BANU-618939 format. One line per field, with one value per residue (C-alpha): x, y, z. Coordinates in steps of 0.5 Angstrom, whole numbers, plus 500, padded with zeros to 3 digits. Example, Ala and Ser with C-alpha at 12.3 -4.5 7.8 and 13.67 -1.06 7.14 Angstrom:
REM BANU-618939
c1 (525  527)
c2 (491  498)
c3 (516  514)
REM end
This chain:
REM BANU-618939
c1 (457  459  463  465  461  467  469  462  460  453  456  464  467  468  476  475  475  476  470  463  458  451  448  449  448  441  438  432  435  437  433  436  443  444  439  439  446  449  453  456  459  466  472  479  481  478  482  489  487  486  493  496  493  496  503  503  501  507  508  504  502  496  499  502  495  491  496  495  487  487  492  487  481  485  486  479  477  483  480  473  475  477  483  488  488  496  496  493  499  504  501  501  508  510  506  510  504  509  511  518  522  529  532  535  533  526  524  518  518  513  516  515  516  521  525  533  534  532  527  524  517  517  513  515  516  522  526  522  525  532  533  528  534  539  535  530  523  516  512  507  506  506  499  497  503  499  493  495  497  493  496  503  502  499  504  510  513  514  522  522  519  525  523  525  532  534  537  536  540  541  548  549  555  558  560  556  554  551  545  547  541  536  540  540  532  531  535  531  524  526  523  516  516  518  512)
c2 (546  542  536  529  523  519  525  523  518  516  515  514  514  520  520  521  528  529  525  529  525  526  523  528  533  531  526  526  524  517  514  519  518  512  507  511  514  509  513  508  508  510  505  503  507  513  512  511  517  521  518  520  527  528  525  530  536  536  536  539  539  534  530  524  523  524  519  514  515  513  507  504  506  502  496  496  496  490  486  486  483  489  488  493  494  494  501  503  499  502  509  507  505  511  516  518  516  512  516  514  516  519  515  519  526  526  528  525  525  522  517  512  505  507  512  511  511  504  504  499  497  495  489  487  491  488  490  497  499  496  499  506  510  506  506  509  506  507  511  507  503  495  495  499  495  489  492  494  487  487  493  491  484  487  492  486  490  484  485  491  488  488  481  479  483  482  476  475  470  469  468  466  470  470  464  458  458  451  450  444  443  444  439  434  436  434  428  425  427  426  419  421  427  422  418)
c3 (465  459  460  457  458  461  467  470  474  478  484  487  494  497  497  489  489  481  478  477  481  477  482  488  483  479  484  480  473  475  469  465  467  470  466  459  458  463  467  472  478  479  478  479  473  476  482  478  474  481  483  477  477  484  482  476  481  485  492  497  505  504  499  503  507  500  497  503  502  495  495  500  496  490  495  497  489  488  494  491  485  480  475  473  466  464  462  469  472  468  469  477  477  474  479  485  490  495  501  503  509  507  513  518  515  517  511  507  499  494  490  484  483  477  481  481  488  492  497  501  504  511  512  519  525  527  520  519  526  525  518  519  519  515  508  505  507  505  510  512  519  518  519  513  509  510  508  501  500  493  491  492  489  483  482  483  489  493  491  495  502  507  508  501  501  508  511  518  523  530  533  540  543  550  555  556  563  564  570  573  578  572  568  573  574  567  566  572  569  562  562  564  559  553  554)
REM end
């Protein structure tokens, strides 16, 4: 089988399925491939290419968990200090790799950051629960959203966080009922509490 040098890597995380791992195929030829030909390990660009290919391949049953797996792998690379080149960032923003829940319709679709329909990222549990059936939300639990912090920061997604677009306020309503016994008790102890 002939393939281009750029399509091959020496090693790669198992989550990457479209790269050819020469280390697995030819473990005895380490010196030739790794040292002489300088076929290196998979990098952040390989993750972006696989996400883009997944986006272009259309929706299938395993697409949502696959996107999640690849986005978490991308996060791992970013956390280790790898940097997205601008062209990869543009490609990733256009890729339909973000599973979005369609509100009360109980449907999940893959969306891109450039979609015309607005969707948001549930970055707090309370806001996620409050808006779950009202707006289109990224279909990730808050725990996963927090794990993907470098991905969202790199792609400038902070404006999609619910905490950035929703203003929370607490308003007391109802009749005030004073507890005079507690008030008297606190008044008697206030000089000791203040010390």
